[in-house]
C-alpha positions as CSV (number, residue, x, y, z in Angstrom):
1,M,13.0,1.5,13.3
2,R,14.1,2.9,9.9
3,R,13.1,1.4,6.5
4,S,15.7,0.1,4.0
5,A,17.7,2.7,2.1
6,P,15.6,4.6,-0.5
7,S,16.5,4.1,-4.1
8,T,18.2,6.8,-6.1
9,T,15.0,7.4,-8.0
10,E,13.1,8.0,-4.7
11,L,15.9,10.4,-3.5
12,R,15.9,12.3,-6.8
13,I,12.1,12.7,-6.8
14,A,12.0,13.6,-3.1
15,A,14.7,16.3,-3.7
16,G,12.7,17.6,-6.6
17,L,9.5,17.8,-4.5
18,R,11.3,19.7,-1.8
19,R,12.6,22.2,-4.5
20,R,9.0,22.4,-5.9
21,D,10.3,21.2,-9.3
22,P,7.4,20.3,-11.6
23,D,9.6,17.6,-13.2
24,A,9.5,15.8,-9.8
25,V,5.7,15.5,-9.9
26,R,5.9,14.2,-13.5
27,A,8.5,11.6,-12.3
28,L,6.3,10.7,-9.3
29,Y,3.4,10.3,-11.7
30,A,5.4,8.1,-14.1
31,E,7.1,6.0,-11.4
32,Y,4.4,5.6,-8.8
33,G,1.2,6.9,-10.3
34,P,-0.1,3.7,-11.9
35,G,-0.2,2.0,-8.4
36,A,-2.0,4.9,-6.8
37,L,-4.4,5.0,-9.8
38,A,-5.1,1.3,-9.5
39,L,-5.7,1.6,-5.8
40,L,-8.2,4.4,-6.4
41,H,-9.9,2.5,-9.2
42,D,-10.4,-0.6,-7.0
43,A,-11.8,1.6,-4.2
44,I,-14.0,4.0,-6.1
45,R,-14.9,2.1,-9.3
46,D,-16.1,5.2,-11.1
47,R,-13.7,6.3,-13.8
48,G,-14.7,9.9,-13.7
49,A,-14.5,10.1,-9.9
50,V,-11.2,8.2,-9.9
51,E,-9.6,10.7,-12.3
52,D,-10.9,13.6,-10.1
53,V,-9.6,12.0,-6.9
54,Y,-6.3,11.2,-8.6
55,Q,-5.8,14.8,-9.5
56,Q,-6.4,15.6,-5.8
57,V,-3.8,13.0,-4.8
58,L,-1.2,14.5,-7.2
59,L,-2.0,18.0,-6.0
60,E,-1.6,17.0,-2.4
61,A,1.7,15.2,-3.2
62,W,2.9,18.5,-4.7
63,L,1.7,20.6,-1.8
64,R,3.1,18.2,0.9
65,G,6.2,17.2,-1.1
66,R,8.5,19.4,1.0
67,S,7.6,17.4,4.1
68,Y,8.2,14.0,2.6
69,D,11.0,12.1,4.4
70,P,12.5,9.2,2.4
71,A,13.9,7.7,5.6
72,R,10.5,7.1,7.0
73,A,8.5,5.6,4.2
74,S,8.9,4.8,0.5
75,L,7.4,7.2,-2.0
76,R,5.1,4.3,-3.1
77,T,3.8,4.0,0.5
78,W,3.5,7.7,0.9
79,L,1.5,8.2,-2.3
80,A,-0.7,5.1,-1.5
81,T,-1.4,6.6,1.9
82,I,-2.5,9.9,0.3
83,A,-4.6,8.0,-2.3
84,R,-6.2,5.9,0.4
85,S,-7.1,9.0,2.4
86,R,-8.6,10.8,-0.6
87,A,-10.6,7.7,-1.6
88,I,-12.0,7.4,1.8
89,D,-13.0,11.1,1.8
90,H,-14.6,10.6,-1.6
91,L,-16.6,7.6,-0.5
92,R,-17.7,9.2,2.7
93,R,-19.1,12.2,0.7
94,R,-21.1,9.8,-1.5
95,I,-23.1,8.5,1.5
96,P,-26.5,10.3,1.5
97,E,-27.4,11.8,4.8
98,P,-30.2,9.7,6.3
99,R,-33.4,11.3,7.6
100,D,-34.5,8.6,10.0
101,P,-32.3,8.6,13.2
102,T,-32.5,4.8,13.5
103,I,-31.0,4.5,10.0
104,S,-28.3,7.0,10.9
105,I,-27.2,4.9,13.8
106,Q,-27.1,1.8,11.6
107,L,-25.1,3.6,8.9
108,S,-22.6,5.1,11.3
109,S,-21.8,1.8,12.9
110,H,-22.0,-0.5,9.9
111,D,-21.9,1.0,6.4
112,R,-19.3,3.7,6.9
113,A,-16.9,1.4,8.6
114,G,-17.4,-1.1,5.7
115,L,-16.5,1.5,3.1
116,T,-12.9,1.9,4.3
117,E,-12.2,-1.8,4.5
118,P,-11.7,-2.6,0.8
119,V,-9.3,0.3,0.4
120,T,-7.3,-0.7,3.5
121,Q,-7.1,-4.3,2.3
122,L,-5.9,-3.1,-1.1
123,V,-3.2,-0.9,0.4
124,D,-2.2,-3.9,2.6
125,R,-2.1,-6.2,-0.4
126,V,0.0,-3.7,-2.5
127,T,2.4,-3.2,0.4
128,L,2.8,-7.0,0.9
129,E,3.5,-7.6,-2.8
130,Q,6.2,-4.9,-2.7
131,L,7.7,-6.4,0.4
132,L,7.7,-9.9,-1.1
133,E,9.7,-8.6,-4.0
134,R,12.5,-7.8,-1.5
135,L,12.7,-11.4,-0.2
136,T,14.8,-14.0,-1.8
137,P,12.9,-16.0,-4.5
138,E,13.0,-19.1,-2.3
139,E,11.5,-17.2,0.7
140,T,8.9,-15.6,-1.6
141,E,7.9,-19.0,-2.9
142,V,7.3,-20.6,0.5
143,V,5.4,-17.5,1.8
144,R,3.1,-17.6,-1.3
145,L,2.6,-21.4,-1.1
146,R,1.9,-21.3,2.6
147,Y,-0.2,-18.1,3.0
148,Q,-1.7,-17.5,-0.4
149,I,-2.3,-21.1,-1.6
150,G,-2.7,-22.6,1.9
151,L,-0.2,-25.5,1.6
152,S,1.2,-27.0,4.8
153,Q,5.0,-26.9,5.2
154,R,5.1,-30.6,4.5
155,Q,3.2,-30.1,1.2
156,I,5.5,-27.2,0.3
157,A,8.5,-29.5,0.9
158,T,6.9,-32.1,-1.4
159,H,6.0,-29.5,-4.0
160,T,9.4,-27.8,-4.1
161,G,11.6,-30.8,-3.5
162,A,13.3,-29.0,-0.6
163,P,13.8,-30.7,2.7
164,L,11.1,-30.0,5.4
165,G,13.7,-28.4,7.6
166,T,14.7,-26.0,4.8
167,V,11.0,-25.1,4.2
168,K,10.6,-24.3,7.9
169,S,13.8,-22.3,8.0
170,R,12.8,-20.3,4.9
171,T,9.4,-19.6,6.2
172,A,10.7,-18.4,9.6
173,S,13.3,-16.3,7.9
174,A,10.8,-14.8,5.5
175,L,8.3,-13.9,8.2
176,R,11.1,-12.3,10.3
177,R,12.2,-10.2,7.4
178,L,8.7,-9.2,6.5
179,R,8.0,-8.2,10.0
180,V,11.0,-5.9,10.0
181,M,10.1,-4.4,6.6
182,L,6.5,-3.8,7.7
183,E,7.7,-2.0,10.8
184,E,10.0,0.1,8.6
185,E,7.2,0.9,6.1
186,H,4.7,1.8,8.9
187,A,7.0,4.0,10.9
188,P,5.2,7.3,11.8
189,L,5.6,9.9,9.2
């Protein structure tokens, strides 16, 4: 399944990356860099390390830019995926090698798996927020009230003043649209 049509900004930056135009990396940095940088900061929490890893992310985007396909994923998702991978690499390198084999077994099955979870959750949250922006304001409101605040559909109807049937319809429509958008965003690269 294909994602929605890329924006003209995405297409311009993607074409520049394919041409190896340095201005394309500057545009990528300006347009999508803050999100990738925030993702790295939340995952790594060490300013110096974040800056180093961020440079790796931009270098990788430059090197892999020719293979980026705007029909498969947004630039934001593509850059976030690179950032997530580099953050995980950085965090894995920070784990000291244990000397006791019993500790090694515990680390490999527990701690290392736990390191990737916060980054994965952050990427999921960023992706969801971007997708919610593409819903109608009414759909976004019911999704936020239902799944972020935890209100029942009846409570949402009371809160918004919309009929219960309308709330149910908006919720179902929003979830259908989100499912399609998620499938588009996570199509294989």
